[in-house]
C-alpha positions as CSV (number, residue, x, y, z in Angstrom):
1,M,0.3,0.3,-0.2
2,A,1.1,2.9,-0.9
3,A,1.9,5.8,1.7
4,E,1.1,9.9,1.3
5,F,2.6,12.9,2.3
6,A,-0.3,16.2,1.7
7,I,2.1,19.5,1.9
8,G,0.7,22.8,0.0
9,D,-0.3,22.1,-3.2
10,D,2.3,19.0,-3.2
11,I,0.9,15.9,-2.1
12,L,4.2,12.8,-2.2
13,V,3.5,9.3,-2.7
14,L,5.8,7.1,-1.5
15,N,4.8,3.7,-3.8
16,G,7.1,0.7,-3.7
17,R,10.8,2.0,-3.9
18,I,9.2,5.4,-6.1
19,L,8.5,8.4,-5.4
20,E,5.9,10.6,-6.7
21,I,5.8,14.4,-6.1
22,F,1.8,16.0,-7.3
23,T,1.8,19.1,-7.4
24,R,-1.6,21.0,-7.9
25,L,-0.6,23.8,-10.1
26,S,1.2,20.8,-13.5
27,E,0.0,18.5,-14.9
28,D,4.1,16.5,-14.4
29,S,5.2,15.3,-11.2
30,K,8.6,14.2,-9.8
31,R,9.5,10.4,-9.1
32,Y,12.6,9.3,-7.7
33,H,14.1,5.7,-7.1
34,V,15.0,5.8,-3.3
35,E,18.2,4.9,-4.6
36,F,18.5,8.4,-6.2
37,L,17.1,10.8,-3.5
38,R,17.7,13.0,-1.0
39,V,16.7,15.2,1.5
40,N,17.6,18.1,3.4
41,G,16.1,19.6,6.6
42,E,16.8,23.2,7.9
43,P,15.2,24.3,11.1
44,H,14.6,28.0,9.4
45,F,12.7,30.7,12.5
46,D,10.1,28.4,14.4
47,G,10.7,25.7,10.9
48,F,12.0,24.3,8.5
49,K,12.8,24.6,5.1
50,V,12.9,21.7,3.7
51,R,14.4,19.8,0.5
52,L,13.6,16.6,-1.7
53,G,15.6,16.3,-4.7
54,A,17.6,13.9,-6.7
55,A,21.2,13.3,-4.8
56,Y,24.1,15.8,-7.5
57,G,27.2,14.8,-5.4
58,E,28.6,14.7,-2.6
59,N,26.1,16.8,-0.9
60,D,23.9,18.6,-3.2
61,I,20.5,18.3,-4.5
62,T,19.1,18.5,-8.5
63,G,14.8,19.3,-9.1
64,G,12.8,18.8,-7.2
65,R,10.8,20.6,-4.7
66,R,11.2,23.0,-1.4
67,W,9.1,24.0,1.0
68,K,8.4,25.9,4.7
69,M,7.3,23.3,7.2
70,T,6.2,24.7,10.6
71,A,7.6,22.0,13.2
72,E,4.6,20.1,12.9
73,Q,4.8,18.9,9.2
74,F,8.4,18.8,9.9
75,A,7.9,15.4,12.4
76,E,4.8,13.8,9.7
77,F,7.3,15.3,7.1
78,R,9.5,13.2,9.1
79,A,8.0,9.4,9.5
80,F,6.4,9.5,5.4
81,I,10.1,9.8,4.4
82,A,11.3,7.4,6.8
83,L,10.2,4.6,4.5
84,A,12.0,6.5,1.9
85,I,14.9,5.8,4.5
86,A,13.3,2.1,4.7
87,A,12.7,1.2,1.4
88,R,16.1,2.1,0.2
89,D,18.0,0.4,3.3
90,N,16.0,-3.4,2.9
91,G,16.8,-2.9,-1.0
92,P,15.2,-3.9,-3.6
93,A,11.9,-6.6,-2.2
94,A,12.1,-10.6,-2.9
């Protein structure tokens, strides 16, 4: 079963080892295999700035989306993204 996380105009869907971002304002979605996914979250005033996209180089991210999240949203996002990390670390299902 797929897991979902909604933020603003975006819905992130993790289906197995594929994370897809759907945006209300676009017909196109962005898809990432968990092996190529990179996430960065940094404190920003009373919330967090988050960037999710394709891993690039040692520590960079290309493409993807950026969000500003409250602490509560960030906690929910961390729980959601933990599923993607687990899918990556556990490898393909046998």
